[in-house]
N, C-alpha and C positions, 0 to 999 in steps of 0.2 A: 504494500500500500504506500502511496505517496505521502510525503511529509505534510503537505497542505491538508490532505484528507484526515490524517491522524490528528493534526492540530484542530481541525474543525470538529472531529468526533469528540476529542477531549473537552472542547469548549461546550459542545452540546450536552454532554454528560454533566459537566459542571453547572451549566445553566439549569438543567432539570433538577439537580440536587439543591441549588439555591432556591428554586421555586418551591420545592417541598419544605425546605427549612423556613422560608419566609412566611409560610402559611401560619405557623405558630400554634394555633388552636387545633385540638384533636378533631373538632367538628368542621374545620375548614376543609373545603374541597381542594385537593392538590391540583396544581397546574397540569394540563394535559401535555404529553410530549409533542414536539413539533412534528407536523405532518411530513411524510417522506414519500418519495416515488422512486421506483427502479429507474436508474439512468439519470437521476436529477443532476443538475449542474450547480455548483456553489462557488461563491467568491466572498472575500472578506473586505469590509470597509472599516477603516480605523478613523473615527471622526471625533469631533469635540465632545459628544455625549458618551463616547465609549466605542467598543468594537461591536459591529453588526455583521451577522452572517446572512448573506443573501443566498437563497436557493430557489431554483426554478424547476418546475416539473418537466420541462423540455426546453430545448434550444434548437433553432433552425441550423442545419449544417451550413458551413461557409459556402458562399457562392460568389463567383466572379470577383474574387479578391476581397470580399467583405465577410466579416464575421459578426455574430449576433449574440454574443455571450451575456451572461447575467451581470458581469462587471460593467457593461455599458450603461446600466441603470444609474450608476453613481460616478461615472468618469467625468472629467472636466472637458472632454472633447465634444464638439458639436458634430452632427451628422452620424452619430452612432445610435443604435437601438438594440434592446433585447427583442428578439422575435421568437415566439413559441414555435415548436418544431413538430407539431402533430398535424395530420391531414385535416382539412377543413379550417374553420375560423378560430379554433382554439378555445371554444366554450368548455369550461371546466379546467383548463390549464391554470397554473397558479405560480405565484412568487411568494416566498416566505422570508420575512426578516426576523431573525432570531437575535435577541439581545443577550449580552453577557450577564446582565443583572436586570431586575424588574424596572420597567419604565412606565411613566404615565404618558400614554400616546394622545397627543392633542390635535394633530392635523396630518393630512396626507399632502405631499407636494409631488405633482406629476407633470410631465410633458408627454401628452398622449400621442400615440402613433409614431411613425418613423419620420422624424423631422429633419431629414437630410436636406430637403427642399420641399416646396409646396406640391410639386408633381409626385414625388415619392410618398409624401403624406397622403394624398388622395388615392394613390394606387393600392396602398396597403390598408388592411382593416385596422380600426382603432377601437379602443374600449368605449362602450357606452354605459355599461353597468358593471360594477365590481361588488363582490360580497367580501367583507372583511370578517375574518374569524380570529378571535383572540384566545390566548392560552387558557383563560378561565372559562371558555365556552360561550362568551358573548359574541353576537354577530351584528353587523351593520350592513345595510345596502347603501351603496354610494352611486349616484348618477355622475358621469364624467362628460362634460361638454365636449363637442367635436370641434376643437380649436387648437391651433398651434401655440397658443399662449401658455406660459408657465402658470399652472393652476394650484392654488392652495385650497384644500377642502377640509373644513373644520370637523373634528370628531368631538361632538358636543352632546353630553358631557364627555370629558376625557376618559380613557379606559386604561386601567392598570393591567400590564401584561408582560409576559416574558418573551412572547413572540406574536407576530401578526401575519396572517396569511391573506393574500389578495387573490381572489378567485374570479376569473373572467366569466361573467354571467350572460353578457350580451355585447354585441359589437356593432359599429357602423361599418358596413361592408366596404371593402376596397374596390376601386373601379377595375383593377387588373389582377390583383392577387388576393387569395383568401387568408394569407398569413396575417396574424395580429401582432402589432408592435407597440412597445412603450419606450420612449427615448430616455426619460429620467423618472426615478421613483425614490422618494425619501419619506421619512416620517419626522414630524416635529415632536419631540418627547423630552421628558425630564426624568432623571433617575428618581426612583422611589426611595425615600429615606425612612 
């Protein structure tokens, strides 16, 4: 196994152990383990609020010199996107952000679609509805406007969680391709003290 995978696995086990310890009360419901998929692809973001582990249920294979990895969701480069890799429009495909410690999730920041340029944006499918699933079992449905603008979508009230899963529930169909893309995806959160 690769060093990146072992580091990721150790962090996931640590995160789950922290979740159980943070519950405190015997009556408290322990956090659920992060969802996983065979063949999922993962990458690590080390940011101001800590280390986040991004995993995607699938990734489109590289084509014509372009790649579509999960790391594109948080890179500083424009013209990159994560693109799901299953046949069809990706309904049911997901991205999970796993935190190293519990966070209070306050907002979702997204650049919807493949924002390489306006033509690429319209040719590929974009998210119209996401279902957010949190480690404690809470869910939220989020409508995502079909625009190339950077969008901040509030999670109100905020949700305390060890991870959040973003599931594609519906899309705006692309004019040429069924692949669904997201150019950037972050959460605004604060550590739980």
